[in-house]
SEVOZA-509075 format. One record per residue (C-alpha): residue number from 0; z, x, y. Coordinates in nm, 3 decimals. Layout:
N
pos  w  u  v
NUM  Z  X  Y
...
END
This chain:
348
pos  w  u  v
0  15.057  6.242  0.535
1  14.962  6.397  0.870
2  15.098  6.099  1.061
3  15.421  6.118  0.865
4  15.451  6.489  0.932
5  15.408  6.432  1.303
6  15.693  6.186  1.312
7  15.923  6.426  1.132
8  15.865  6.730  1.356
9  16.108  6.627  1.634
10  16.389  6.645  1.381
11  16.345  7.023  1.349
12  16.362  7.198  1.684
13  16.212  7.529  1.577
14  15.920  7.389  1.376
15  15.571  7.425  1.518
16  15.335  7.131  1.487
17  14.958  7.096  1.471
18  14.988  6.741  1.597
19  14.889  6.835  1.951
20  14.559  6.720  2.093
21  14.239  6.906  2.003
22  14.414  7.097  1.724
23  14.646  7.285  1.961
24  14.996  7.332  1.825
25  15.307  7.214  2.006
26  15.678  7.270  1.965
27  15.919  6.994  1.877
28  16.004  6.952  2.244
29  15.639  6.925  2.349
30  15.559  7.277  2.466
31  15.206  7.402  2.406
32  15.185  7.699  2.170
33  14.973  7.987  2.298
34  14.874  8.226  2.022
35  14.812  8.585  2.129
36  14.764  8.944  2.017
37  15.006  9.202  2.157
38  15.039  9.580  2.161
39  15.296  9.771  1.959
40  15.575  9.950  2.143
41  15.498  9.782  2.474
42  15.588  9.462  2.655
43  15.308  9.265  2.818
44  15.373  9.076  3.146
45  15.351  8.739  2.969
46  15.608  8.854  2.712
47  15.831  8.958  2.999
48  15.772  8.619  3.163
49  15.895  8.445  2.849
50  16.207  8.661  2.844
51  16.274  8.598  3.213
52  16.253  8.223  3.156
53  15.949  8.175  3.377
54  15.770  7.938  3.136
55  15.858  7.569  3.104
56  15.554  7.413  2.937
57  15.437  7.682  2.693
58  15.570  7.894  2.411
59  15.409  8.218  2.296
60  15.323  8.288  1.933
61  15.246  8.648  1.837
62  14.974  8.684  1.572
63  14.965  9.063  1.553
64  14.840  9.349  1.769
65  14.493  9.386  1.914
66  14.265  9.682  1.846
67  14.079  9.676  2.179
68  14.012  9.468  2.488
69  13.663  9.354  2.382
70  13.800  9.249  2.041
71  14.088  9.067  2.210
72  13.869  8.853  2.438
73  13.628  8.789  2.153
74  13.924  8.650  1.958
75  13.997  8.418  2.250
76  13.634  8.309  2.274
77  13.623  8.225  1.903
78  13.952  8.030  1.911
79  14.151  8.276  1.702
80  14.394  8.301  1.994
81  14.430  8.102  2.317
82  14.393  8.391  2.562
83  14.294  8.755  2.569
84  14.267  9.046  2.808
85  14.002  9.311  2.862
86  13.828  9.533  3.113
87  13.631  9.325  3.361
88  13.301  9.484  3.262
89  13.359  9.366  2.904
90  13.454  9.021  3.034
91  13.130  8.999  3.232
92  12.926  9.103  2.928
93  13.099  8.845  2.708
94  13.034  8.566  2.959
95  12.674  8.680  3.013
96  12.632  8.656  2.637
97  12.725  8.289  2.648
98  13.097  8.292  2.576
99  13.263  7.993  2.750
100  13.563  8.174  2.899
101  13.707  8.209  3.249
102  13.923  8.481  3.403
103  14.250  8.341  3.540
104  14.470  8.641  3.629
105  14.443  9.019  3.658
106  14.593  9.193  3.356
107  14.586  9.567  3.430
108  14.466  9.821  3.681
109  14.542  10.146  3.858
110  14.817  10.171  4.117
111  14.983  10.467  4.285
112  15.170  10.573  3.972
113  14.968  10.447  3.674
114  14.602  10.521  3.608
115  14.357  10.663  3.353
116  14.281  11.035  3.366
117  13.982  11.206  3.205
118  14.104  11.545  3.087
119  13.935  11.873  2.998
120  14.087  12.193  2.859
121  14.174  12.457  3.116
122  13.952  12.705  2.929
123  13.659  12.465  2.880
124  13.453  12.590  3.172
125  13.380  12.228  3.264
126  13.407  12.187  3.640
127  13.145  11.933  3.745
128  12.976  11.618  3.621
129  12.664  11.817  3.540
130  12.868  12.026  3.296
131  12.911  11.712  3.082
132  12.542  11.687  2.992
133  12.530  11.723  2.615
134  12.909  11.703  2.586
135  13.140  11.455  2.411
136  13.385  11.216  2.578
137  13.663  11.061  2.368
138  13.726  10.691  2.439
139  13.928  10.419  2.268
140  13.634  10.182  2.223
141  13.273  10.150  2.333
142  13.167  9.914  2.611
143  13.507  9.911  2.779
144  13.701  10.071  3.065
145  13.680  10.436  2.959
146  13.304  10.433  2.906
147  13.225  10.232  3.220
148  13.438  10.454  3.446
149  13.279  10.770  3.305
150  12.926  10.641  3.349
151  13.002  10.529  3.705
152  13.155  10.867  3.792
153  12.853  11.051  3.652
154  12.624  10.825  3.854
155  12.821  10.880  4.174
156  12.811  11.256  4.113
157  12.433  11.242  4.124
158  12.329  11.250  3.759
159  12.014  11.058  3.666
160  12.019  10.789  3.400
161  11.838  11.015  3.148
162  12.100  11.284  3.212
163  12.386  11.037  3.175
164  12.233  10.922  2.845
165  12.289  11.274  2.711
166  12.666  11.237  2.743
167  12.801  11.124  2.406
168  13.093  10.881  2.371
169  13.314  10.929  2.066
170  13.552  10.652  1.960
171  13.900  10.778  1.877
172  14.241  10.612  1.846
173  14.461  10.699  2.146
174  14.711  10.870  1.916
175  14.461  11.142  1.819
176  14.251  11.178  2.135
177  14.455  11.463  2.285
178  14.447  11.658  1.958
179  14.071  11.611  1.936
180  14.040  11.758  2.286
181  14.260  12.058  2.213
182  14.079  12.137  1.886
183  13.735  12.114  2.043
184  13.616  11.801  1.865
185  13.554  11.644  2.207
186  13.511  11.792  2.554
187  13.674  11.519  2.764
188  13.966  11.291  2.670
189  14.039  10.958  2.838
190  14.419  10.937  2.851
191  14.665  10.694  3.006
192  15.029  10.600  2.986
193  15.236  10.793  2.733
194  14.932  10.986  2.611
195  14.856  11.112  2.961
196  15.217  11.205  3.032
197  15.271  11.397  2.709
198  14.939  11.582  2.742
199  15.028  11.697  3.093
200  15.374  11.803  2.974
201  15.223  12.023  2.702
202  14.995  12.195  2.953
203  14.659  12.359  2.904
204  14.462  12.058  3.027
205  14.378  11.903  3.363
206  14.195  11.602  3.501
207  13.827  11.623  3.583
208  13.823  11.270  3.728
209  14.039  10.955  3.729
210  13.969  10.586  3.774
211  14.208  10.583  4.072
212  14.013  10.858  4.248
213  13.691  10.671  4.187
214  13.792  10.326  4.311
215  14.139  10.368  4.455
216  14.414  10.125  4.361
217  14.225  9.850  4.185
218  14.263  9.573  3.926
219  14.037  9.652  3.630
220  14.103  9.378  3.375
221  14.171  9.006  3.350
222  14.318  8.746  3.117
223  14.067  8.489  2.998
224  14.101  8.140  2.852
225  13.828  7.924  2.701
226  13.688  7.671  2.943
227  13.749  7.382  2.704
228  14.115  7.482  2.670
229  14.156  7.496  3.048
230  14.000  7.151  3.081
231  14.210  6.998  2.805
232  14.540  7.177  2.880
233  14.550  7.261  3.251
234  14.929  7.236  3.266
235  14.964  7.496  2.990
236  14.723  7.735  3.162
237  14.895  7.678  3.496
238  15.232  7.757  3.338
239  15.098  8.073  3.174
240  14.944  8.197  3.497
241  15.236  8.119  3.725
242  15.488  8.272  3.486
243  15.282  8.584  3.416
244  15.201  8.629  3.786
245  15.572  8.608  3.870
246  15.660  8.853  3.590
247  15.397  9.092  3.725
248  15.553  9.058  4.070
249  15.895  9.125  3.914
250  15.756  9.448  3.770
251  15.609  9.545  4.106
252  15.942  9.504  4.285
253  16.208  9.598  4.027
254  16.341  9.956  3.995
255  16.193  10.146  3.701
256  16.525  10.193  3.516
257  16.588  9.819  3.516
258  16.236  9.752  3.389
259  16.270  10.000  3.105
260  16.608  9.858  3.004
261  16.465  9.505  2.998
262  16.164  9.616  2.795
263  16.389  9.794  2.544
264  16.597  9.479  2.502
265  16.286  9.264  2.448
266  16.145  9.503  2.188
267  16.478  9.513  2.008
268  16.512  9.132  2.004
269  16.165  9.062  1.869
270  16.229  9.277  1.559
271  15.881  9.415  1.490
272  16.000  9.761  1.380
273  15.848  9.926  1.688
274  15.910  10.263  1.848
275  16.074  10.191  2.181
276  16.082  10.563  2.260
277  15.751  10.530  2.440
278  15.922  10.332  2.715
279  16.057  10.651  2.873
280  15.703  10.720  2.991
281  15.673  10.389  3.174
282  15.596  10.437  3.544
283  15.475  10.109  3.689
284  15.292  9.784  3.623
285  14.957  9.945  3.702
286  14.860  9.634  3.899
287  14.844  9.697  4.275
288  14.777  9.339  4.391
289  15.088  9.118  4.444
290  15.106  8.857  4.167
291  14.791  8.990  4.000
292  14.561  8.772  4.210
293  14.195  8.831  4.120
294  13.962  8.964  4.391
295  13.594  8.875  4.356
296  13.486  9.234  4.413
297  13.681  9.340  4.102
298  13.427  9.149  3.894
299  13.123  9.190  4.118
300  13.133  9.569  4.096
301  13.078  9.553  3.720
302  12.809  9.285  3.748
303  12.624  9.521  3.981
304  12.682  9.809  3.738
305  12.538  9.613  3.444
306  12.237  9.503  3.649
307  12.174  9.861  3.766
308  12.191  9.983  3.405
309  11.955  9.708  3.289
310  12.218  9.550  3.065
311  12.221  9.226  3.266
312  11.937  9.043  3.445
313  11.989  9.017  3.819
314  12.126  8.676  3.917
315  12.232  8.573  3.567
316  12.604  8.595  3.642
317  12.779  8.533  3.975
318  13.133  8.665  4.015
319  13.251  8.349  4.190
320  13.162  8.144  3.883
321  13.356  8.341  3.622
322  13.711  8.345  3.759
323  13.967  8.122  3.926
324  14.288  8.180  4.120
325  14.374  7.810  4.139
326  14.669  7.845  3.901
327  14.822  8.151  4.068
328  15.113  8.067  4.303
329  15.040  8.380  4.508
330  14.688  8.251  4.581
331  14.708  7.871  4.583
332  14.960  7.837  4.867
333  15.276  7.778  4.664
334  15.417  8.124  4.745
335  15.345  8.357  5.038
336  15.106  8.628  4.908
337  15.359  8.912  4.937
338  15.671  8.720  4.833
339  15.899  8.788  4.538
340  15.903  8.640  4.185
341  16.046  8.311  4.312
342  15.856  8.294  4.639
343  16.139  8.459  4.832
344  16.082  8.693  5.123
345  16.070  9.058  5.019
346  16.269  9.310  5.222
347  16.049  9.562  5.397
END
């Protein structure tokens, strides 16, 4: 029956088939299906790439929304989806734990306009890192960006490891983190995007530290694919990376109003009953590097952090072995590094 089904698929253009090699689905016209988890009310660079027509060998298939970066890359590692994205520290920990995945493209970061702020109430009396000893910090998940940045800031401010261990991390959904701060359930709130903008607009809070102030403009997360998938479907991975890199470059160069209008149209067309009102808070891609090319130091810094905190044996993981830029046109010589979405020269 399977052989019969495979012969019938070309007759129905929209039907997806499991007749591809190694159990990977393909479309009737031979495109590789990449399953993924999205985020409600937002448009990811790869979703934008699909809308811009930057893909020729792949088709995306949404399976729902992710709960966190670590959960997303775990889903990729266990073959629930083809790719995932998370904070680089979480990626390093996953790979150190034996997961056969490789980073192929930067997925988020902090640029001049978009970053994560760690807020305290104006009347909290908290002014320094030492004031956080015994206090609570609200984060979206443990072992990810918000926790790592906080621990690194505390370390750089001179706190000892025993003192840092007294700072408690409380997991809260982003939608309720600001309220928890204002009602005294937590002492510090990690906020970004719409949640940062609306908190600032309401007043009464201010930043104690930010990821941008700690590291400057920096890429913090990457997309990962399983190594076996890369080996078996290099053309699909190459298409994903080149298209997503170009879409990221489009975001970096396109006026904000045009970006927001495009995002609103994409959200409307996909029909997931989402609130597009959050788009008015969009500021930038958050990725400072042209085409989202990965820099080795963006992974090495978290390897060093994990080693220093005795969560990773020294020498177990080398940054150069856990990522590749070979598929990125802004790194492999296809496009000049600072060119536009189609390799064109960018006006200065």
